[in-house]
VOZA-576327 format. One line per 10 residues: number of its first residue (from 1); their letters; for each residue x, y negated, z negated of N, C-alpha, C. Coordinates in nm, 3 decimals, padded with zeros to 5 digits. Example, Ala and Ser with C-alpha at 12.3 -4.5 7.8 and 13.67 -1.06 7.14 Angstrom:
VOZA-576327
1> AS> 01.319,00.569,-00.780,01.230,00.450,-00.780,01.320,00.330,-00.780 ~ 01.285,00.225,-00.708,01.367,00.106,-00.714,01.290,-00.003,-00.787
end
This chain:
VOZA-576327
1> MRIGFLQLRP> 02.987,03.560,-08.410,03.106,03.475,-08.415,03.073,03.347,-08.490 ~ 03.166,03.303,-08.575,03.149,03.177,-08.647,03.229,03.068,-08.576 ~ 03.159,02.963,-08.535,03.226,02.851,-08.469,03.187,02.721,-08.538 ~ 03.276,02.621,-08.527,03.247,02.494,-08.592,03.334,02.382,-08.541 ~ 03.311,02.265,-08.598,03.389,02.146,-08.565,03.436,02.076,-08.691 ~ 03.546,02.003,-08.676,03.595,01.915,-08.781,03.602,01.774,-08.723 ~ 03.508,01.690,-08.761,03.504,01.550,-08.716,03.591,01.466,-08.808 ~ 03.680,01.387,-08.750,03.781,01.315,-08.828,03.785,01.167,-08.792 ~ 03.850,01.091,-08.883,03.881,00.951,-08.859,04.034,00.936,-08.871 ~ 04.107,00.963,-08.763,04.254,00.954,-08.772,04.301,00.810,-08.787
11> KFGAVKQNVR> 04.417,00.795,-08.849,04.482,00.666,-08.859,04.591,00.660,-08.752 ~ 04.586,00.557,-08.668,04.679,00.553,-08.555,04.825,00.557,-08.602 ~ 04.901,00.648,-08.543,05.044,00.656,-08.568,05.084,00.733,-08.692 ~ 04.987,00.770,-08.776,05.019,00.836,-08.903,05.008,00.988,-08.883 ~ 05.099,01.045,-08.807,05.088,01.184,-08.766,05.082,01.279,-08.885 ~ 05.179,01.270,-08.975,05.182,01.364,-09.087,05.062,01.346,-09.179 ~ 05.021,01.223,-09.202,04.904,01.197,-09.285,04.778,01.258,-09.221 ~ 04.762,01.239,-09.090,04.645,01.293,-09.021,04.645,01.445,-09.023 ~ 04.760,01.505,-09.003,04.769,01.651,-09.003,04.742,01.706,-09.142 ~ 04.800,01.643,-09.244,04.778,01.690,-09.382,04.630,01.686,-09.417
21> KAVSLLDRVS> 04.561,01.579,-09.377,04.418,01.569,-09.407,04.341,01.680,-09.336 ~ 04.372,01.704,-09.210,04.303,01.811,-09.137,04.327,01.946,-09.201 ~ 04.450,01.973,-09.240,04.483,02.100,-09.304,04.406,02.116,-09.435 ~ 04.398,02.008,-09.512,04.326,02.013,-09.639,04.178,02.047,-09.618 ~ 04.118,01.988,-09.515,03.977,02.016,-09.487,03.958,02.156,-09.432 ~ 04.049,02.201,-09.347,04.040,02.336,-09.292,04.057,02.443,-09.399 ~ 04.124,02.408,-09.507,04.146,02.503,-09.616,04.015,02.541,-09.685 ~ 03.906,02.470,-09.654,03.776,02.498,-09.716,03.696,02.604,-09.642 ~ 03.746,02.648,-09.526,03.671,02.743,-09.445,03.762,02.858,-09.405 ~ 03.703,02.973,-09.374,03.782,03.088,-09.331,03.703,03.169,-09.229
31> DATIVLPELF> 03.775,03.255,-09.156,03.712,03.348,-09.062,03.620,03.276,-08.964 ~ 03.675,03.180,-08.892,03.595,03.102,-08.798,03.684,03.044,-08.689 ~ 03.620,02.994,-08.583,03.688,02.922,-08.477,03.646,02.776,-08.488 ~ 03.743,02.687,-08.509,03.715,02.547,-08.538,03.779,02.457,-08.432 ~ 03.702,02.358,-08.385,03.751,02.262,-08.287,03.773,02.127,-08.355 ~ 03.888,02.066,-08.331,03.923,01.934,-08.382,03.920,01.833,-08.266 ~ 03.921,01.703,-08.295,03.912,01.603,-08.189,04.037,01.595,-08.100 ~ 04.020,01.529,-07.989,04.129,01.491,-07.899,04.228,01.401,-07.975 ~ 04.357,01.421,-07.954,04.462,01.337,-08.012,04.438,01.312,-08.162 ~ 04.399,01.419,-08.232,04.358,01.403,-08.372,04.473,01.360,-08.462
41> NTGYLFRNED> 04.596,01.391,-08.422,04.709,01.365,-08.511,04.773,01.229,-08.490 ~ 04.751,01.168,-08.374,04.817,01.039,-08.343,04.722,00.921,-08.341 ~ 04.594,00.944,-08.317,04.506,00.836,-08.276,04.514,00.821,-08.125 ~ 04.434,00.731,-08.072,04.410,00.729,-07.927,04.473,00.613,-07.852 ~ 04.469,00.494,-07.909,04.490,00.374,-07.828,04.638,00.336,-07.819 ~ 04.713,00.411,-07.737,04.855,00.382,-07.716,04.871,00.254,-07.634 ~ 04.967,00.174,-07.673,04.994,00.051,-07.597,05.081,00.076,-07.476 ~ 05.172,00.171,-07.488,05.268,00.193,-07.380,05.327,00.333,-07.393 ~ 05.406,00.370,-07.294,05.464,00.504,-07.292,05.564,00.524,-07.405 ~ 05.629,00.416,-07.450,05.724,00.429,-07.560,05.654,00.478,-07.687
51> EIASMAEAVP> 05.532,00.429,-07.711,05.458,00.475,-07.828,05.425,00.623,-07.816 ~ 05.383,00.665,-07.699,05.355,00.807,-07.680,05.482,00.889,-07.701 ~ 05.593,00.842,-07.646,05.719,00.915,-07.659,05.758,00.935,-07.804 ~ 05.726,00.838,-07.888,05.764,00.846,-08.029,05.677,00.943,-08.109 ~ 05.560,00.978,-08.055,05.466,01.063,-08.129,05.433,01.194,-08.059 ~ 05.458,01.204,-07.930,05.428,01.328,-07.857,05.515,01.442,-07.909 ~ 05.464,01.563,-07.899,05.533,01.680,-07.954,05.539,01.792,-07.851 ~ 05.645,01.870,-07.861,05.652,01.992,-07.782,05.558,02.096,-07.842 ~ 05.511,02.185,-07.759,05.426,02.296,-07.802,05.491,02.427,-07.753 ~ 05.514,02.523,-07.843,05.463,02.535,-07.980,05.559,02.489,-08.089
61> SGYTTGEMKK> 05.673,02.430,-08.052,05.777,02.404,-08.151,05.754,02.279,-08.235 ~ 05.656,02.196,-08.201,05.635,02.070,-08.272,05.573,02.087,-08.410 ~ 05.581,01.979,-08.486,05.531,01.977,-08.624,05.383,02.014,-08.632 ~ 05.299,01.951,-08.549,05.154,01.971,-08.561,05.115,02.114,-08.532 ~ 05.165,02.171,-08.425,05.132,02.309,-08.392,05.180,02.403,-08.502 ~ 05.298,02.375,-08.558,05.348,02.456,-08.669,05.256,02.455,-08.789 ~ 05.205,02.337,-08.825,05.114,02.328,-08.940,04.980,02.395,-08.912 ~ 04.933,02.382,-08.788,04.807,02.448,-08.753,04.822,02.600,-08.754 ~ 04.937,02.649,-08.713,04.961,02.793,-08.717,04.958,02.844,-08.861 ~ 05.014,02.766,-08.953,05.016,02.808,-09.093,04.875,02.819,-09.151
71> IAKKKRLNII> 04.793,02.716,-09.129,04.659,02.720,-09.188,04.572,02.822,-09.114 ~ 04.597,02.843,-08.984,04.522,02.945,-08.910,04.548,03.083,-08.966 ~ 04.673,03.112,-08.994,04.708,03.243,-09.050,04.652,03.257,-09.192 ~ 04.668,03.154,-09.273,04.624,03.160,-09.413,04.474,03.183,-09.424 ~ 04.396,03.116,-09.340,04.250,03.119,-09.354,04.181,03.201,-09.244 ~ 04.260,03.272,-09.165,04.207,03.357,-09.057,04.119,03.274,-08.962 ~ 04.178,03.166,-08.915,04.109,03.073,-08.825,04.167,03.078,-08.685 ~ 04.084,03.050,-08.587,04.128,03.012,-08.454,04.100,02.863,-08.442 ~ 04.199,02.785,-08.402,04.187,02.640,-08.405,04.218,02.584,-08.266 ~ 04.133,02.492,-08.221,04.158,02.419,-08.097,04.168,02.271,-08.134
81> FGIAQKKQRK> 04.279,02.208,-08.098,04.300,02.069,-08.137,04.368,01.992,-08.024 ~ 04.345,01.862,-08.022,04.401,01.777,-07.918,04.523,01.701,-07.965 ~ 04.630,01.704,-07.883,04.751,01.628,-07.915,04.813,01.571,-07.788 ~ 04.905,01.478,-07.806,04.991,01.431,-07.696,05.107,01.529,-07.688 ~ 05.115,01.599,-07.575,05.217,01.701,-07.556,05.333,01.645,-07.475 ~ 05.453,01.674,-07.521,05.576,01.637,-07.449,05.631,01.762,-07.380 ~ 05.649,01.753,-07.248,05.701,01.867,-07.173,05.778,01.819,-07.051 ~ 05.906,01.851,-07.047,05.992,01.820,-06.933,05.980,01.673,-06.891 ~ 05.997,01.585,-06.988,05.998,01.440,-06.968,05.864,01.384,-06.923 ~ 05.760,01.464,-06.935,05.625,01.416,-06.905,05.539,01.429,-07.029
91> FYNSAVFVSS> 05.427,01.355,-07.029,05.334,01.357,-07.142,05.197,01.399,-07.093 ~ 05.134,01.488,-07.169,05.003,01.540,-07.134,04.907,01.520,-07.252 ~ 04.783,01.490,-07.219,04.677,01.487,-07.318,04.622,01.629,-07.325 ~ 04.665,01.705,-07.424,04.645,01.849,-07.422,04.555,01.898,-07.534 ~ 04.489,02.011,-07.506,04.420,02.089,-07.609,04.503,02.213,-07.635 ~ 04.531,02.238,-07.762,04.611,02.354,-07.801,04.522,02.453,-07.875 ~ 04.527,02.578,-07.831,04.458,02.687,-07.899,04.559,02.764,-07.981 ~ 04.533,02.777,-08.110,04.616,02.858,-08.200,04.527,02.965,-08.261 ~ 04.564,03.091,-08.242,04.484,03.200,-08.297,04.527,03.232,-08.439 ~ 04.443,03.306,-08.508,04.473,03.348,-08.645,04.597,03.437,-08.651
101> KGKVIVYQKV> 04.632,03.496,-08.537,04.749,03.583,-08.530,04.872,03.511,-08.475 ~ 04.860,03.380,-08.453,04.976,03.302,-08.413,04.993,03.279,-08.264 ~ 04.900,03.329,-08.183,04.909,03.307,-08.038,04.880,03.161,-08.007 ~ 04.954,03.102,-07.913,04.938,02.962,-07.877,04.918,02.951,-07.726 ~ 04.812,02.881,-07.685,04.783,02.855,-07.544,04.753,02.706,-07.529 ~ 04.801,02.646,-07.421,04.784,02.502,-07.400,04.704,02.476,-07.273 ~ 04.607,02.386,-07.283,04.537,02.332,-07.166,04.569,02.184,-07.157 ~ 04.614,02.139,-07.041,04.648,01.999,-07.019,04.534,01.929,-06.945 ~ 04.483,01.824,-07.003,04.363,01.755,-06.953,04.376,01.719,-06.806 ~ 04.273,01.756,-06.729,04.272,01.730,-06.586,04.219,01.591,-06.553
111> HLFDREKLFF> 04.110,01.552,-06.618,04.042,01.427,-06.582,04.076,01.319,-06.685 ~ 04.172,01.237,-06.651,04.220,01.133,-06.741,04.126,01.012,-06.737 ~ 04.100,00.957,-06.854,04.003,00.848,-06.868,04.073,00.712,-06.880 ~ 04.036,00.620,-06.793,04.077,00.481,-06.803,04.227,00.465,-06.822 ~ 04.272,00.407,-06.934,04.413,00.376,-06.954,04.501,00.500,-06.974 ~ 04.440,00.615,-06.997,04.519,00.738,-07.005,04.602,00.759,-06.878 ~ 04.549,00.711,-06.765,04.619,00.728,-06.637,04.751,00.651,-06.633 ~ 04.768,00.555,-06.723,04.892,00.478,-06.725,05.007,00.556,-06.788 ~ 04.974,00.653,-06.873,05.078,00.716,-06.955,05.086,00.868,-06.941 ~ 04.971,00.931,-06.920,04.967,01.077,-06.918,04.973,01.131,-06.776
121> TRGKGIKAVP> 05.025,01.253,-06.764,05.026,01.326,-06.638,04.902,01.416,-06.632 ~ 04.838,01.420,-06.517,04.720,01.503,-06.499,04.758,01.652,-06.507 ~ 04.677,01.730,-06.579,04.697,01.873,-06.580,04.655,01.937,-06.449 ~ 04.697,02.060,-06.428,04.671,02.125,-06.299,04.599,02.258,-06.312 ~ 04.562,02.297,-06.434,04.500,02.428,-06.451,04.373,02.421,-06.533 ~ 04.293,02.528,-06.525,04.171,02.544,-06.604,04.189,02.668,-06.689 ~ 04.156,02.659,-06.817,04.189,02.767,-06.910,04.065,02.820,-06.983 ~ 04.039,02.949,-06.965,03.946,03.023,-07.051,04.029,03.127,-07.125 ~ 04.031,03.119,-07.257,04.123,03.201,-07.335,04.047,03.307,-07.415 ~ 04.100,03.430,-07.423,04.036,03.534,-07.503,04.053,03.507,-07.651
131> CDGAKLGLLV> 03.947,03.539,-07.728,03.951,03.511,-07.872,03.850,03.599,-07.943 ~ 03.899,03.700,-08.015,03.814,03.785,-08.099,03.691,03.838,-08.024 ~ 03.712,03.890,-07.904,03.603,03.948,-07.829,03.524,03.848,-07.747 ~ 03.558,03.721,-07.758,03.491,03.617,-07.680,03.592,03.553,-07.585 ~ 03.540,03.467,-07.497,03.627,03.380,-07.418,03.588,03.236,-07.448 ~ 03.691,03.154,-07.470,03.671,03.013,-07.501,03.719,02.929,-07.383 ~ 03.633,02.843,-07.332,03.671,02.752,-07.225,03.718,02.620,-07.283 ~ 03.836,02.575,-07.242,03.895,02.454,-07.300,03.869,02.333,-07.210 ~ 03.814,02.229,-07.271,03.794,02.099,-07.208,03.852,01.993,-07.299 ~ 03.887,01.877,-07.245,03.924,01.762,-07.328,03.841,01.642,-07.283
141> CFDWIFPEMS> 03.763,01.590,-07.372,03.687,01.466,-07.360,03.627,01.446,-07.221 ~ 03.683,01.356,-07.138,03.624,01.313,-07.012,03.604,01.426,-06.912 ~ 03.666,01.541,-06.936,03.640,01.658,-06.851,03.493,01.691,-06.846 ~ 03.418,01.654,-06.949,03.277,01.692,-06.958,03.197,01.639,-06.841 ~ 03.234,01.522,-06.786,03.150,01.455,-06.687,03.161,01.520,-06.549 ~ 03.254,01.612,-06.533,03.274,01.681,-06.406,03.217,01.823,-06.420 ~ 03.096,01.847,-06.368,03.030,01.977,-06.392,03.108,02.094,-06.335 ~ 03.194,02.067,-06.236,03.273,02.176,-06.179,03.361,02.243,-06.284 ~ 03.412,02.165,-06.378,03.500,02.220,-06.481,03.428,02.326,-06.565 ~ 03.312,02.290,-06.616,03.237,02.382,-06.701,03.189,02.503,-06.621
151> RVLALQGAHV> 03.151,02.482,-06.495,03.106,02.594,-06.414,03.218,02.693,-06.389 ~ 03.337,02.644,-06.356,03.450,02.734,-06.334,03.480,02.812,-06.461 ~ 03.479,02.746,-06.576,03.504,02.816,-06.701,03.398,02.923,-06.728 ~ 03.273,02.890,-06.699,03.167,02.989,-06.717,03.185,03.107,-06.622 ~ 03.224,03.080,-06.499,03.248,03.188,-06.403,03.368,03.273,-06.444 ~ 03.460,03.213,-06.519,03.573,03.290,-06.572,03.535,03.371,-06.695 ~ 03.411,03.357,-06.739,03.363,03.439,-06.850,03.354,03.368,-06.984 ~ 03.370,03.236,-06.986,03.366,03.163,-07.114,03.228,03.175,-07.179 ~ 03.228,03.211,-07.306,03.106,03.211,-07.386,03.083,03.075,-07.452 ~ 03.194,03.008,-07.487,03.187,02.883,-07.561,03.279,02.780,-07.494
161> LCHPANLVLP> 03.227,02.660,-07.470,03.309,02.549,-07.425,03.359,02.476,-07.549 ~ 03.490,02.470,-07.566,03.552,02.404,-07.681,03.605,02.270,-07.635 ~ 03.556,02.163,-07.695,03.564,02.030,-07.636,03.618,01.926,-07.735 ~ 03.750,01.922,-07.758,03.806,01.811,-07.836,03.781,01.679,-07.764 ~ 03.736,01.577,-07.837,03.693,01.454,-07.770,03.724,01.331,-07.853 ~ 03.736,01.219,-07.782,03.735,01.084,-07.839,03.633,01.005,-07.759 ~ 03.506,01.039,-07.773,03.402,00.983,-07.688,03.372,00.838,-07.722 ~ 03.368,00.755,-07.617,03.327,00.616,-07.632,03.205,00.583,-07.546 ~ 03.187,00.656,-07.435,03.066,00.639,-07.355,02.947,00.695,-07.432 ~ 02.826,00.637,-07.413,02.713,00.671,-07.500,02.641,00.800,-07.468
171> YGQDGMKIRC> 02.682,00.872,-07.363,02.602,00.985,-07.320,02.680,01.116,-07.310 ~ 02.799,01.121,-07.364,02.878,01.243,-07.356,02.814,01.361,-07.427 ~ 02.758,01.337,-07.545,02.696,01.446,-07.621,02.576,01.502,-07.544 ~ 02.495,01.414,-07.485,02.381,01.462,-07.405,02.430,01.538,-07.282 ~ 02.538,01.491,-07.222,02.593,01.560,-07.106,02.634,01.702,-07.138 ~ 02.689,01.724,-07.256,02.732,01.859,-07.293,02.613,01.952,-07.313 ~ 02.499,01.899,-07.352,02.379,01.982,-07.360,02.343,02.035,-07.221 ~ 02.356,01.950,-07.120,02.328,01.992,-06.983,02.429,02.096,-06.937 ~ 02.558,02.076,-06.972,02.659,02.176,-06.935,02.622,02.313,-06.991 ~ 02.567,02.316,-07.111,02.527,02.442,-07.172,02.410,02.505,-07.097
181> IENGVFAVTA> 02.310,02.424,-07.064,02.192,02.477,-06.996,02.228,02.530,-06.858 ~ 02.307,02.454,-06.783,02.332,02.493,-06.644,02.430,02.610,-06.632 ~ 02.501,02.641,-06.740,02.596,02.752,-06.738,02.562,02.864,-06.835 ~ 02.460,02.845,-06.917,02.422,02.948,-07.012,02.530,02.978,-07.114 ~ 02.591,02.873,-07.170,02.700,02.890,-07.266,02.675,02.806,-07.392 ~ 02.751,02.837,-07.496,02.758,02.751,-07.614,02.862,02.642,-07.590 ~ 02.856,02.537,-07.669,02.960,02.434,-07.664,02.980,02.374,-07.802 ~ 03.107,02.349,-07.834,03.143,02.277,-07.957,03.217,02.151,-07.916 ~ 03.156,02.037,-07.941,03.223,01.908,-07.919,03.269,01.855,-08.054 ~ 03.399,01.836,-08.069,03.455,01.777,-08.190,03.499,01.636,-08.155
191> NRIGTERRGT> 03.421,01.539,-08.197,03.451,01.399,-08.167,03.514,01.334,-08.290 ~ 03.565,01.214,-08.272,03.618,01.138,-08.385,03.528,01.020,-08.414 ~ 03.555,00.954,-08.524,03.482,00.834,-08.563,03.581,00.721,-08.586 ~ 03.528,00.601,-08.608,03.611,00.486,-08.639,03.637,00.397,-08.519 ~ 03.712,00.291,-08.545,03.748,00.192,-08.444,03.898,00.175,-08.442 ~ 03.955,00.166,-08.322,04.096,00.131,-08.308,04.107,-00.001,-08.234 ~ 04.191,-00.087,-08.287,04.212,-00.220,-08.229,04.361,-00.239,-08.211 ~ 04.408,-00.247,-08.087,04.550,-00.265,-08.058,04.564,-00.382,-07.963 ~ 04.617,-00.493,-08.013,04.628,-00.613,-07.930,04.489,-00.664,-07.893 ~ 04.463,-00.677,-07.764,04.333,-00.728,-07.718,04.235,-00.616,-07.686
201> VELSFSGGSQ> 04.276,-00.492,-07.705,04.190,-00.378,-07.670,04.130,-00.319,-07.797 ~ 04.001,-00.295,-07.794,03.932,-00.233,-07.908,03.839,-00.123,-07.857 ~ 03.840,-00.010,-07.924,03.751,00.101,-07.891,03.684,00.151,-08.018 ~ 03.555,00.179,-08.007,03.480,00.242,-08.116,03.436,00.379,-08.070 ~ 03.456,00.478,-08.158,03.429,00.617,-08.123,03.298,00.660,-08.187 ~ 03.222,00.743,-08.115,03.081,00.760,-08.145,03.046,00.874,-08.240 ~ 03.143,00.953,-08.283,03.108,01.065,-08.371,03.009,01.159,-08.303 ~ 02.910,01.202,-08.379,02.807,01.288,-08.320,02.859,01.422,-08.273 ~ 02.963,01.473,-08.340,03.011,01.607,-08.307,02.895,01.705,-08.314 ~ 02.900,01.810,-08.231,02.783,01.897,-08.224,02.819,02.038,-08.178
211> IVNPRGEVLA> 02.731,02.130,-08.213,02.735,02.267,-08.163,02.602,02.291,-08.091 ~ 02.610,02.336,-07.966,02.492,02.348,-07.880,02.484,02.491,-07.829 ~ 02.360,02.544,-07.820,02.343,02.680,-07.769,02.313,02.680,-07.619 ~ 02.302,02.798,-07.556,02.283,02.802,-07.411,02.151,02.743,-07.362 ~ 02.059,02.712,-07.451,01.933,02.648,-07.412,01.938,02.497,-07.432 ~ 02.057,02.446,-07.470,02.072,02.302,-07.491,02.024,02.255,-07.626 ~ 01.998,02.349,-07.717,01.951,02.314,-07.850,02.070,02.291,-07.943 ~ 02.061,02.187,-08.025,02.169,02.151,-08.116,02.157,02.234,-08.244 ~ 02.260,02.313,-08.271,02.262,02.399,-08.390,02.319,02.327,-08.512 ~ 02.407,02.231,-08.487,02.466,02.152,-08.597,02.518,02.023,-08.536
221> TAGDRSESLK> 02.512,01.917,-08.613,02.561,01.788,-08.565,02.611,01.705,-08.682 ~ 02.689,01.602,-08.649,02.742,01.510,-08.749,02.697,01.368,-08.714 ~ 02.703,01.280,-08.810,02.669,01.141,-08.786,02.782,01.066,-08.718 ~ 02.774,00.934,-08.720,02.874,00.852,-08.651,02.965,00.776,-08.747 ~ 02.957,00.807,-08.878,03.036,00.730,-08.975,03.119,00.815,-09.070 ~ 03.090,00.943,-09.081,03.156,01.025,-09.183,03.233,01.140,-09.121 ~ 03.344,01.174,-09.186,03.414,01.296,-09.150,03.326,01.415,-09.188 ~ 03.335,01.522,-09.110,03.240,01.631,-09.129,03.299,01.762,-09.080 ~ 03.277,01.868,-09.157,03.316,02.004,-09.120,03.190,02.090,-09.123 ~ 03.153,02.145,-09.007,03.033,02.228,-09.001,03.062,02.354,-08.921
231> VVEIDLSEAE> 03.005,02.466,-08.968,03.026,02.597,-08.906,02.892,02.667,-08.896 ~ 02.869,02.735,-08.783,02.747,02.814,-08.766,02.784,02.953,-08.714 ~ 02.694,03.046,-08.729,02.708,03.180,-08.674,02.634,03.185,-08.541 ~ 02.699,03.237,-08.436,02.634,03.249,-08.307,02.636,03.394,-08.260 ~ 02.543,03.426,-08.171,02.535,03.557,-08.109,02.587,03.544,-07.967 ~ 02.704,03.600,-07.939,02.767,03.583,-07.808,02.683,03.641,-07.695 ~ 02.596,03.735,-07.726,02.514,03.795,-07.620,02.423,03.691,-07.555 ~ 02.392,03.584,-07.628,02.310,03.477,-07.570,02.381,03.411,-07.452 ~ 02.515,03.408,-07.457,02.592,03.347,-07.349,02.625,03.447,-07.239 ~ 02.588,03.572,-07.258,02.610,03.673,-07.154,02.484,03.695,-07.070
241> NKAITSNNHL> 02.371,03.651,-07.121,02.245,03.663,-07.049,02.224,03.537,-06.964 ~ 02.242,03.550,-06.833,02.230,03.435,-06.743,02.094,03.430,-06.672 ~ 02.000,03.513,-06.715,01.867,03.513,-06.654,01.788,03.390,-06.698 ~ 01.719,03.327,-06.604,01.631,03.215,-06.634,01.487,03.264,-06.636 ~ 01.451,03.341,-06.534,01.326,03.415,-06.530,01.361,03.557,-06.487 ~ 01.260,03.642,-06.474,01.287,03.778,-06.427,01.337,03.779,-06.283 ~ 01.320,03.668,-06.213,01.360,03.660,-06.073,01.472,03.559,-06.048 ~ 01.524,03.499,-06.154,01.626,03.396,-06.135,01.744,03.420,-06.227 ~ 01.863,03.398,-06.173,01.989,03.420,-06.244,02.082,03.304,-06.214 ~ 02.141,03.247,-06.319,02.224,03.128,-06.302,02.335,03.146,-06.201
251> FEDRVPKLYA> 02.397,03.262,-06.199,02.511,03.283,-06.110,02.472,03.354,-05.981 ~ 02.384,03.453,-05.989,02.349,03.529,-05.869,02.268,03.447,-05.770 ~ 02.199,03.343,-05.817,02.121,03.258,-05.727,02.204,03.148,-05.660 ~ 02.330,03.141,-05.696,02.417,03.042,-05.633,02.438,03.075,-05.485 ~ 02.463,02.970,-05.402,02.493,02.987,-05.260,02.625,02.915,-05.233 ~ 02.738,02.975,-05.272,02.867,02.905,-05.267,02.904,02.849,-05.131 ~ 02.863,02.914,-05.021,02.901,02.863,-04.890,02.842,02.725,-04.862 ~ 02.732,02.692,-04.929,02.672,02.560,-04.912,02.744,02.453,-04.993 ~ 02.830,02.498,-05.086,02.895,02.403,-05.176,03.035,02.366,-05.127 ~ 03.071,02.405,-05.007,03.205,02.378,-04.956,03.247,02.232,-04.967
261> PLGRQRR> 03.154,02.136,-04.945,03.196,01.994,-04.957,03.255,01.959,-05.094 ~ 03.227,02.040,-05.197,03.283,02.012,-05.329,03.436,02.020,-05.326 ~ 03.491,02.093,-05.231,03.635,02.108,-05.222,03.703,01.998,-05.144 ~ 03.627,01.903,-05.095,03.685,01.793,-05.016,03.673,01.661,-05.091 ~ 03.774,01.579,-05.078,03.769,01.445,-05.136,03.672,01.358,-05.055 ~ 03.602,01.272,-05.124,03.512,01.180,-05.054,03.595,01.079,-04.974 ~ 03.549,01.051,-04.853,03.617,00.952,-04.769,03.544,00.820,-04.771
end
């Protein structure tokens, strides 16, 4: 399977410009599964709900999903990208999967980061989606810090964690290497670059998009200043072998009854 990332520097509020640039870059690759950053078409730093309302889109009927479907079909791509989704008067920070055959699946971010809680509604589901003989586990940015998310996706059969991101904390990329090791999966983190400054709030995004194998080894990475499109070939069987030693297995050695406290909120 060929998987990759497209690291971008979106311009806040310039939806059509951002989408056109992504489509132009995606036109350079074919027959692959590509992950784009979180909120790649709008930018990240919304001031208020009115701004989100003006840029959020329905899925699959919105402009961005329509354009992604076109380039996916043209270049035989499966694309995972992050957008602000509008649904039933609510807004979600969502990852959208578009297959080369036009299938659309949406994952709504569960773990909202910082000011996202002011505007977005928390998602309620976890999604591992079938794709060309593989299963792709969908995460969005801050979901990475909760190991339960990646473990559930791995238990659902995910071979690859697809991770649209706008990382600002300094250790997200390293954290995803651990998610790969502890679950025996691949991961593609598509981060963005650049700085957004809105009023008194400023955020700088760390780039460093990466593809990681089940041993935590980085197969491809990008810097922190340039847009980048990288694709590698992976062997899915590596993500199906959960043996650590001849006597140890990532899943069979689990003792779920001891993990019951994970289902309770801390008091």
